[in-house]
C-alpha positions in Angstrom: -24.5 -5.1 3.2 -21.5 -4.4 5.4 -22.5 -7.0 8.0 -21.4 -9.8 5.8 -17.8 -8.5 5.8 -15.5 -10.8 7.8 -12.1 -9.3 6.7 -10.8 -6.0 5.6 -7.4 -5.9 3.7 -5.6 -2.6 3.7 -2.8 -1.3 1.5 -0.3 0.8 3.5 1.4 3.6 1.5 -1.2 6.3 0.6 -4.0 4.3 2.3 -3.2 4.2 5.9 -0.1 6.4 6.0 1.3 9.4 4.2 4.7 7.8 3.3 5.7 10.1 0.5 8.1 12.1 2.7 9.9 8.9 3.9 10.0 7.3 0.4 11.4 10.5 -1.1 14.0 10.8 1.7 15.2 7.3 1.0 15.5 8.0 -2.7 17.3 11.3 -2.1 19.9 9.6 0.2 20.4 6.7 -2.1 21.0 8.8 -5.1 23.5 10.9 -3.2 25.4 7.7 -2.3 25.5 6.8 -6.0 26.6 10.3 -7.0 23.5 11.1 -9.0 20.8 13.7 -9.0 17.6 12.7 -7.3 14.2 13.0 -8.9 12.0 15.6 -7.2 9.5 14.7 -4.5 6.6 15.2 -7.0 8.3 12.8 -9.5 8.8 10.2 -6.8 5.1 10.6 -5.8 4.1 9.7 -9.4 6.4 6.7 -9.4 4.8 5.0 -6.4 2.3 2.2 -6.8 3.8 -1.0 -8.2 6.4 -2.1 -5.6 10.0 -1.4 -5.0 11.3 -3.1 -8.1 9.2 -0.9 -10.4 10.2 2.1 -8.4 13.9 1.4 -8.9 13.4 1.1 -12.6 11.4 4.3 -12.8 14.0 6.2 -10.7 16.8 5.1 -13.0 14.8 5.9 -16.1 13.9 9.4 -14.8 17.6 10.3 -14.6 18.6 8.4 -17.8 20.9 6.1 -15.8 21.9 2.5 -16.7 19.2 0.0 -15.9 21.2 -3.2 -16.0 20.8 -5.8 -13.2 23.8 -4.5 -11.3 22.6 -0.9 -11.3 19.1 -1.9 -10.2 20.5 -4.1 -7.4 22.8 -1.3 -6.1 20.0 1.2 -5.9 17.6 -1.3 -4.4 20.0 -2.2 -1.6 20.6 1.5 -0.8 16.9 2.2 -0.7 16.2 -0.6 1.7 19.1 0.6 3.9 17.9 4.2 4.0 14.3 3.3 4.5 15.3 1.0 7.3 17.4 3.8 8.9 14.5 6.3 8.9 12.3 3.7 10.7 9.1 5.7 10.1 10.5 9.0 11.2 9.0 10.8 8.2 5.8 8.8 8.0 2.4 9.7 9.6 -0.9 7.9 9.7 -3.8 9.6 8.1 -6.3 11.0 10.7 -8.6 8.3 12.0 -6.9 5.3 10.3 -5.8 3.6 13.5 -9.1 4.3 15.2 -10.9 2.8 12.3 -8.9 -0.4 12.4 -9.5 -0.7 16.1 -13.2 -0.3 15.5 -13.1 -3.1 13.0 -11.4 -5.4 15.4 -13.8 -4.5 18.2 -16.6 -5.6 15.8 -15.0 -9.0 15.3 -13.7 -8.2 11.8 -10.3 -9.5 10.8 -7.7 -7.1 9.5 -4.9 -7.7 7.0 -2.2 -5.7 5.5 -1.5 -6.2 1.8 1.4 -4.0 0.7 3.9 -4.1 -2.1 6.4 -2.8 0.4 8.9 -5.6 1.4 8.0 -7.7 4.4 10.8 -6.7 6.7 10.3 -3.0 6.1 6.6 -3.3 6.7 7.0 -5.2 9.9 9.8 -2.9 11.1 7.6 0.1 10.5 4.6 -1.4 12.3 6.7 -2.5 15.2 8.2 1.0 15.5 4.7 2.5 15.6 3.6 -0.1 18.2 0.7 -1.4 16.1 1.9 -4.7 14.7 -0.7 -6.5 16.8 -3.5 -4.7 15.1 -3.0 -6.9 11.9 -4.0 -10.5 11.8 -1.9 -11.1 8.7 0.7 -9.3 6.7 1.3 -10.1 3.0 4.1 -8.0 1.5 5.8 -7.6 -1.9 8.4 -10.3 -1.4 5.8 -12.9 -0.1 4.3 -13.8 -3.5 5.6 -14.3 -7.0 3.5 -11.4 -8.3 2.6 -8.1 -6.6 -0.6 -6.1 -7.0 -2.2 -5.6 -9.4 -2.1 -9.4 -9.7 -4.5 -11.2 -7.3 -1.8 -13.4 -5.6 -1.3 -11.3 -2.5 -5.0 -10.9 -1.8 -5.6 -14.6 -2.3 -2.8 -15.4 0.1 -4.1 -13.0 2.7 -7.6 -14.5 2.5 -6.3 -18.1 2.8 -4.3 -17.1 5.8 -7.3 -15.4 7.4 -9.7 -18.3 6.6 -12.2 -16.1 4.7 -13.7 -16.1 1.3 -13.6 -13.4 -1.4 -17.3 -12.7 -0.8 -16.5 -11.9 2.8 -13.5 -9.6 2.1 -12.9 -6.0 1.1 -9.7 -4.5 -0.3 -9.0 -0.9 0.7 -6.4 1.0 -1.3 -5.5 4.2 -2.9 -4.4 3.2 -6.4 -5.3 1.4 -9.6 -3.1 -1.5 -8.5 -5.3 -2.1 -5.4 -8.5 -1.8 -7.5 -7.3 -4.2 -10.2 -5.9 -6.7 -7.7 -9.3 -6.7 -6.0 -11.1 -7.2 -9.3 -8.8 -10.0 -10.3 -9.3 -11.7 -6.9 -13.1 -11.2 -7.0 -13.0 -9.0 -3.9 -15.0 -5.8 -3.4 -12.8 -2.7 -3.5 -12.9 0.5 -1.5 -10.8 3.2 -3.0 -9.6 6.1 -0.9 -8.7 9.6 -2.0 -5.6 10.0 0.2 -3.0 8.4 -2.0 -0.9 8.7 -5.1 -2.2 6.4 -7.9 0.8 7.2 -10.1 -0.1 10.8 -10.6 -3.7 10.3 -11.7 -6.8 11.2 -9.7 -8.2 8.0 -8.3 -11.8 9.3 -8.7 -11.3 10.0 -12.4 -9.5 6.7 -13.0 -12.2 4.7 -11.1 -15.0 6.3 -13.0 -13.4 5.4 -16.3 -12.7 1.8 -15.3 -16.0 1.0 -13.7 -15.1 1.1 -10.0 -17.8 2.8 -8.0 -16.7 2.6 -4.3 -14.7 5.7 -3.6 -14.3 7.1 0.0 -12.6 10.1 1.5 -10.2 8.0 3.6 -9.7 4.7 5.3 -11.6 5.8 8.4 -14.7 6.4 6.2 -14.5 2.8 4.9 -14.1 1.4 8.4 -17.1 3.4 9.6 -19.3 2.1 6.7 -18.3 -1.5 7.4 -18.9 -1.3 11.1 -22.2 0.5 10.6 -23.3 -2.1 8.1 -23.7 0.4 5.2 -20.9 -0.9 3.0 -22.3 -2.8 0.0 
C-alpha cells in the first residue's frame, strides 16, 4: 500500500506544470532568430517528451532544415537562451500540484524532480517560482549519459535520496516516464495533464500494460498520503 512509499519522483513538463506555452515561445523566438518559420504550437506539443536534443532534431525535421551538428547546436543555444529569458513567465503549475508536494513532505516522504529539461533551466525555473526547497534532489537531462526512457536518471535520484526501487514512485505524463519507471523497477503513476508526443496517455498505457493512471499529480499525492496507492 501507499504507506511503504518513501520517495516520489516527479517529471516536470506536463506533470507539474503546463509548460507548452513557454516551450513554444522559446521555439518561436529561436526560429525567428534563424530566419525560419516556426512549427505551430500544436506541432511543438507533439514533439515534447524526450529531452531538448530530440526536440531540436524534431523542430529541424518539421521544417525540412539541415540537421548537421552545427545547425543543431545553433538552434539548441538559441532555445536555451530564450527559455532562460522567459524565466517561467509563460508557465503555470497545474492546480493542486504544489499543495500535493507539500503534503508529501509533511508526511515525511522525500520528493525528487526527474526531468529531461537541462539542469540549469530547471533550477532557474524553480528558484524563480520560489519552490526549489520543496525538492530533495533534482536530476536533469544533462546529469546522466542517458535520458528517460532509460532508467539512469531514476536510478541516480534514488541513490541520491537513499531509497530503494520498492520504496519509490515515478510520476509522469508520458511514455518516457512510464518506460523509465519500468526499466528501473519502480512503480509508475501516469497523469492525464501532459503531452505524450500527441498520443492519449490512457490509450497508450492500456496497450502497454500500465495500469496506474490518475487525473493529475495532486491525485497521486493524495493517494500516497492516504495510503491507498498500491
